[in-house]
C-alpha positions in Angstrom: 85.3 91.4 93.4 84.6 91.2 89.6 86.2 92.5 86.4 84.8 95.4 84.3 82.9 93.0 82.1 80.5 92.4 85.1 79.6 96.0 85.4 76.0 96.7 84.5 72.9 97.9 86.3 71.3 94.5 86.0 74.3 92.6 87.4 74.6 95.1 90.3 70.9 94.7 91.1 71.2 90.9 91.0 74.2 90.9 93.3 72.5 93.1 95.8 69.3 91.1 95.8 71.3 88.0 96.6 73.0 89.9 99.5 76.5 89.9 98.0 79.0 92.6 98.6 81.0 93.6 95.6 83.9 95.7 94.3 83.7 96.7 90.7 85.6 99.0 88.4 83.6 101.3 86.2 83.8 100.1 82.7 84.4 103.3 80.8 85.4 106.9 81.2 82.2 107.7 79.2 80.0 106.6 82.2 78.3 109.4 83.9 79.5 108.1 87.3 83.1 108.3 86.2 82.9 112.0 85.4 81.0 112.7 88.6 83.5 110.8 90.8 86.5 112.3 89.1 85.2 115.8 89.4 84.4 115.3 93.1 87.9 113.8 93.8 89.7 116.7 92.0 87.5 119.1 93.9 88.8 117.6 97.1 92.3 118.2 96.0 93.4 114.7 95.0 97.1 114.8 94.3 98.6 113.6 91.0 102.2 112.8 91.6 104.4 112.7 88.5 107.1 110.3 89.7 106.5 106.9 88.1 107.4 105.0 91.3 105.0 107.1 93.4 102.4 105.1 95.3 98.8 105.2 94.1 96.7 108.1 95.5 93.1 107.5 96.4 90.0 109.5 97.5 86.6 108.3 98.5 83.8 110.4 97.1 80.0 110.5 97.4 78.1 110.0 94.1 75.0 108.1 95.0 73.4 106.8 98.3 74.2 103.4 99.7 77.2 102.9 97.3 80.7 104.1 97.7 83.1 105.3 95.0 86.8 105.2 95.2 88.9 107.3 92.8 92.4 106.0 92.3 95.3 107.7 90.6 98.5 106.0 89.4 101.4 107.9 87.8 102.5 104.7 86.1 99.0 104.2 84.7 98.9 107.8 83.5 102.1 107.3 81.6 100.8 104.1 80.1 97.4 105.7 79.1 99.2 108.6 77.4 101.7 106.5 75.5 99.1 104.0 74.3 96.8 106.8 73.1 99.7 108.7 71.5 100.8 105.6 69.5 97.3 105.1 68.3 96.9 108.7 67.4 100.1 108.8 65.4 99.1 105.7 63.4 95.6 107.2 62.8 97.1 110.5 61.7 99.5 108.9 59.3 96.7 106.9 57.7 94.3 109.8 57.5 96.9 112.1 55.9 97.6 109.4 53.3 93.8 109.2 52.6 93.7 113.0 52.4 96.4 112.9 49.7 95.1 110.0 47.7 91.4 111.1 47.6 91.9 113.7 44.8 94.7 111.8 43.0 92.7 108.5 42.8 89.3 110.3 42.2 87.9 108.4 45.1 84.1 108.4 45.6 82.5 109.7 48.8 81.5 106.1 49.6 85.0 104.8 49.2 86.5 107.6 51.3 84.0 107.0 54.1 84.7 103.3 54.0 88.4 103.8 54.3 88.2 106.5 56.9 85.8 104.3 59.0 88.2 101.4 58.8 91.2 103.6 59.8 89.4 105.0 62.9 87.9 101.7 64.0 91.3 99.9 63.8 93.2 102.8 65.5 90.8 102.7 68.5 90.8 106.5 68.7 87.9 107.1 66.3 85.9 109.1 68.8 88.7 111.8 68.9 88.3 112.6 65.2 85.7 114.1 62.9 85.9 114.3 59.1 84.1 115.5 56.0 84.1 113.5 52.7 83.1 114.2 49.2 84.0 113.1 45.7 87.8 113.3 45.6 87.8 115.3 48.8 88.7 114.4 52.4 89.5 116.5 55.4 89.7 115.6 59.1 90.4 117.3 62.4 91.1 116.3 66.0 88.3 116.9 68.5 90.5 118.8 71.0 87.8 119.0 73.7 87.5 115.3 73.8 91.3 114.9 73.7 91.7 117.2 76.7 89.0 115.3 78.6 90.9 112.0 77.8 94.2 113.5 79.0 92.5 114.8 82.2 91.4 111.3 83.0 94.8 109.6 82.4 95.9 107.5 85.3 92.5 107.4 87.0 90.1 104.5 87.6 87.0 104.4 89.7 86.0 101.6 92.0 82.4 101.1 93.2 81.3 99.0 96.1 78.3 98.4 98.3 80.3 97.3 101.3 79.6 99.8 104.1 82.6 99.1 106.3 85.6 98.0 104.1 88.4 100.5 104.5 89.3 102.3 101.3 92.9 100.8 101.1 91.4 97.3 101.3 88.9 98.1 98.6 91.8 99.1 96.3 93.9 96.0 97.4 90.9 93.7 96.5 90.8 95.1 93.0 94.6 94.9 92.6 94.4 91.2 93.5 91.9 90.7 90.7 94.3 92.5 88.3 97.0 90.0 89.3 94.7 87.1 88.5 93.8 88.6 85.2 97.5 89.1 84.3 98.1 85.5 85.2 95.4 84.3 82.9 96.6 86.7 80.1 100.1 85.3 80.4 98.8 81.7 80.3 96.7 82.3 77.2 99.2 84.5 75.2 102.8 84.1 76.4 102.5 80.4 77.3 100.1 79.5 74.5 97.4 77.6 76.4 95.3 77.7 73.3 94.7 76.1 70.9 94.6 72.6 72.4 95.4 70.0 69.8 94.2 67.1 71.9 90.9 65.1 72.2 91.5 62.6 74.9 90.9 63.9 78.5 94.2 62.8 80.0 96.1 64.5 77.2 94.1 67.7 77.6 94.8 67.7 81.4 98.5 67.0 80.8 98.7 70.0 78.3 97.1 72.3 80.9 99.3 71.0 83.6 102.5 71.7 81.6 101.3 75.2 80.7 100.7 76.1 84.4 104.0 74.5 85.4 105.6 76.8 82.8 103.7 79.7 84.4 105.0 78.8 87.8 108.6 78.7 86.4 107.9 82.1 84.8 106.8 83.6 88.1 109.9 82.2 89.9 112.1 83.9 87.2 110.1 87.1 87.6 110.7 87.1 91.4 114.4 86.6 90.8 114.4 89.6 88.5 112.6 91.8 91.0 114.9 90.7 93.8 117.8 91.8 91.6 116.2 95.3 91.2 114.9 94.6 87.7 111.3 95.7 87.4 110.6 93.6 84.3 107.8 91.2 83.4 108.8 87.8 82.2 107.5 88.6 78.8 109.8 91.6 78.6 112.7 89.6 79.9 112.2 86.8 77.4 112.0 89.4 74.6 115.3 90.8 75.7 116.9 87.4 76.0 115.7 86.5 72.5 118.3 89.0 71.2 121.0 86.5 72.1 121.9 84.5 69.0 124.1 81.5 68.3 126.1 81.9 65.1 127.7 78.9 63.4 130.7 79.3 61.2 133.6 77.2 59.9 137.1 78.0 61.0 139.8 77.4 58.4 137.9 74.2 57.3 139.2 72.5 60.5 136.4 73.1 62.9 132.8 74.2 63.2 132.4 76.9 65.8 129.2 78.0 67.4 129.6 81.4 69.0 127.1 83.4 71.0 126.5 87.1 70.2 127.6 89.6 72.9 124.8 90.5 75.3 124.0 94.1 75.9 124.0 95.6 79.5 120.4 94.8 80.2 120.7 91.2 78.9 123.7 90.7 81.1 121.8 92.0 84.2 119.0 89.5 83.4 121.4 86.6 83.1 123.1 87.6 86.3 119.8 87.8 88.1 118.9 84.3 86.9 122.3 82.9 88.0 123.6 82.4 84.4 127.1 83.2 83.5 128.5 83.3 80.0 132.1 82.5 80.8 132.9 82.2 77.1 131.1 83.4 73.9 132.1 80.1 72.3 129.3 77.7 72.8 130.6 74.7 71.0 133.6 73.6 68.8 133.4 70.6 66.6 136.5 69.5 64.7 136.0 68.5 61.1 137.6 65.5 59.6 140.7 66.4 57.6 140.8 64.6 54.1 
């Protein structure tokens, strides 16, 4: 079981020469195998449920001898794929229209226009979906609708490849999903919990730093389990972002006391607090009386 970065013909050959069994996910929709496997699965009538809570649907197809391909569809992943691409497209379109308007007004050279357009398309990560023409003070662009439709058609799908002859298809999928869970854990440790950078030089301090980070991750997973048990399908990152909306406001009451008061939580924040066993019995956090002259 390896992540997508391991997928290459050389790596597959090396694994097989050493006698290893593997489960790999195809790296890109651009791979020929992806298109072949997807076409075969759709030809078999693979269902694509629209309900976001629907279970993943899978189909095993034959693409090449001695290797098995498993096409998997997830409605939740399809929604994610569409929304991510849609946000990127909107940002790219806004930037490209601005360039279209500025090119004649600012008398931009063809070289400057191409430079700006290239930067926009690279940063938006949807550059392959656009084509454009540039000249002195002139810029026009258009969406490659054939590629867009192909991308939409592949939303929610991923393709697993294995050389294991006997592993049942559901276990192949479960093996990959376990890898995803490990990857999510490392992503949370590196980003949410700030494992890096490590501002220590001595070995004991580096080890202590890593220990504290993984202890924090354990606490985060416990909190996440509490949220799921309460019927809240939220990641700990989402929950913490929601809780960050709670603020403590300090103000002086008639020059007699300093009052610290919490803002009122919205409904979702209240549900999160309840799931974690936290009750805000009062919005007043602290009252400190001031000395009267």
